[in-house]
N, C-alpha and C positions, 0 to 999 in steps of 0.2 A: 602327147604330154597331158592333155586334158583328161584322157581316159584313165591315166594312171592315178591322177588325183581323185577322180570319182570312185575308182575301185578302192583306194585307201580310205576314203570317207565312208564308203559303204561297209567296209570291213570294221571300221571303228564304230559305226552305228550298230552293226550286228553284235559286236562285242558288248557295247553299252546295254543293248536290249537284253542280252543273256545275263549280264551281271545284275542289272536292276530288276529283272523278273524273278530272281531267287526269293522265295518266301522265307522270311526269317521266323524262327521259332525261339521264343524266350523262355519256354518252360524249363529247359535244363538249367539256364542261368538262375531262374527263380528258385529252383530246387537247391542249387549250390548256396545261394544267399540264405535261404531258410535253414539249411544245415549248419552254415557258419554261425547263424544266430543262436542255434541250439547248442553249439559247441562253445562259443565264446560268450559266456554269461557273466553276471556280476561276480559270481564266486570263482570263476576261472578267467579273470580278465588280465592275468599277468602273462598269458601265453603270447609269444611274439607272433606276428602275422604269418610268418613262414610255417611255424609249428601248427597253427590253426589250419592253414591251407593243407598241410600234409595229413592232418587228422581227418579233415573233411574228405579229401580225395581217397584216403584209405577206407573210410566208412562207405562212401558211395561205390567204390570198387567192390567191396564185400557184398553190398546189397545187389549189385549187378550180377556178381558171380552166383549168389544164391538164387536169384531170379532165373538166370539162364541155365543153371544146373538142373539136370533131369532128376537127380535124387533130392529128396526133401531134407531140409535142415533138421538136425536132431533136436528134439525138445528136451528141456530140462525136466526131470521128474523129481518131485519133492515127496518122498515117502518116508515113513518112519524107519529108523535104523533097525536092522535085524540083529545086529550084534549088541550084546549087553555089556555095559561097563560094570566091572565088579565094584561094589560099594564096600569100603573098609569100615569096620566097626569103630565107633568113636573111641579115642584113647582116653585114658583117665585124666591126662593133663588138659584135655580140651573141655572136660566137664567142670573143672575147677574154675571158680570165679575169682578174678583179682580183687584184692582187698584195698 
């Protein structure tokens, strides 16, 4: 009977050592809090916490997908329009001044 209690105690000690030896990493939690601070600003303070949580999770998931994706994210290109908009000649009524 004494051997049974010792093996139970040894298993408990082994379990405690395994659990307590896990190194915690708070970088991901800090990233989430930082992103929540950027999302929930003074101008956008009417969002409910669940809405902010969903927005942050969506943004972080998109970042992760772009990071893990082998193709690069498409960049926006700001160039001049190649199509021209026709300019109508001024009408006679637009040149008259009100009295």
